[in-house]
Steps between C-alpha positions, in 0.01 A plus 500: 500500500157559658479590867320286753225630724733484801776695323248761390377559855848511646623741235195720541559537873826684445452705184358850507261635241661670204468879522435550130143376545406822671577683177354242261261629239165328457358433156152641436182293469643191670249217517695185587586401855655166403641309204468132410757415237442180304854443377494245218856391553676390183300707253145425382421491130301807401351314203368225726351732762391860436618577145373217277587500130256253339585610146875442540471129428574176679876567529413796722172402669541129539170358628375839624334612178161610638532793742184567699297813549503659845227689680642817344415557135799474269740334747594138437744284692632142480237231490664331800396792727117488505463614862723802446296579189203552731697750711647723226305802621715489815844504334684667215757344271826663396599329175799719420747442784861504381858518624692282253677286761494123443680375812303412813716687749527826306136497393376426853712781640375742235130420550526509880709817530437696180876517440725329248743250650874549515534834675710575806194498730263214579159663519213378721195318368148639515417301812801636685418859403142451621640349821715810546220746431207320664668260742631527855674831437168652397297372796413147390444298817410154375677198643528356151760698300356742243669319208431126468593244233303181446681272523862581411684790331612474140870492572546701179612820676522664842148627563603774740806616305688780669216552752631203696359194673240693703296529179535145375182291483392249760492172306240262638647175371265204522209425269159665554333202334620278787341470845642656700658773292847472657604867503868541590543595864125493570365152436730215603420169338404240757478748791152585627387842622479358854862388478600848385328650806680256729834597342428869559417438866820300545708782352340745740596282797856469367540875451824514699648803319186705542490433875871564552523822297171693538483828307760401240385679182654241267326213676173690510522552122576130453205388712269746328595344166453152643156589636397637161617180333293289739200726450534423132535126558220466756283808455241625253759582233586133459140435401561691178688198371231253605307469176266242653314798645369571151204311358575184308297637206720811475820296529380277217427805284854628552635154418643247744852553367796713604417796276128508581550474875780759486249740340261433789778552755595828330142624525496420871826688551399822325167483683704503822708799387811351338623747238668289230460129426684325218391155383787339314338253261779281367522274198431738210843474333363267233779440249380143456150352469346841554142400428510198727596735782237756400226238517588466868585854596246717317193346671662546843588860420153562359326376815733667751528839330132529410381397846742744663348786298146386578573447869669839542210666320236324713678616816533859385879468482572520128501879483764513775700194386708518184543161332790473256549193278805434280853368478843618393427471126284312249590202288596473136194512274627230264488153649806271491342170397817300435707297746602558770239774550195305383274802494688753715520877521812703583556828687357815343559844649406705193125476562289349776185554707413615851163520674391758760187497711363700792687763696338781303583362156211476258391157380385384160776676306785396270815711481726470196537226241754265348543420131305228320714217640596647835867568431519875553304783659289665231329768708550682831817345649495465879834462678548364852567849636163612358320207661670536836457876508127451448483237775688725743258783432204276581677419830541866586873494433653768283715310246733798480558499875854425612624177652770510768838394367777628725594844364356437155116479513334372183143515372270202544455460124744636243487874446467641148864605517606137554443428132252214542238447227148571615152486356357697793282406796187292445261795488260291291420294809453782751 
């Protein structure tokens, strides 16, 4: 379960920094200070996004038979993504992701941790590792936790794994496309800012314990946490979630929908110093009526993702912000036209796509390839541990560094001796 803002503050008041950080190794040539992860929850079709196969025929392409050129010579993507086609110089496509897992839970765990499911340990996700290495224990002093999820966690696995609840994400709840964006524990529906101030003043006057037991260290810690929570609710940090402070023109460009406004909120958070933001975009598990759903979702993704890249670039933030798009797997290349699927695609872990932008990764590149119909990786396989190791390096985290696990520390990504398949780090993009 995700932790609330209040639980995070209260836990943080009583937990000391982990000593292993003093001995942590730093990866060379780190460029990224933050990550925005666009998690396409359910598994996006690679054929209908960044790995089109126009020659495979209607049973594979459906209506998407005319991929469009991008602003990078030789790179074509789905015709439903015209705005992203204009931004291809800012991102690179990995067309040869693979892990072979076709279940949501196992595939999500593998992509988020770099480990295969089913072992005796539950490993932490990327966001939790970044929270450990760049969060409060490493000097982060933001009121908003360093790891944030818009708007709710997947529920597919325990994000923090054996690291514990201190490194779970703060889940905002609410809907950024609504006014106000009702962030859990920060914005209370139907309660004005003035009313919040009046409540705080009343609590101060009723502070019976504080007056009767001055100098009590436990109470002082409690009131410090409470003051921080109110600073978040009433202070400048709360303004991060007030998207009305942005121009109407920019909000329209992002898209006045949950995904588009979540992208805008994520940009505001990394601009303010938050280290890791995950946007969980739901609804991509399209077993039935796949193309009906794509006609709705692809334009929203196109607008939100492309504007995020453009906005970060315009503000000089793209080089220091790593944007990662993808889901737990792809979808079956051959379309199931018959009932009850009526044009659906199933789960496909053998081959799928990811997109990386910013954070020191080169844009305008394609890594790897699938076969003529998108079933298998044909060139340069990239496994989750390869992808995550490359992301960690961009964040200044040595992927071979050790994570604390009682008396049995383990490496952040699998070591060579662990027997995991690997295609190697993404040197092509550095």
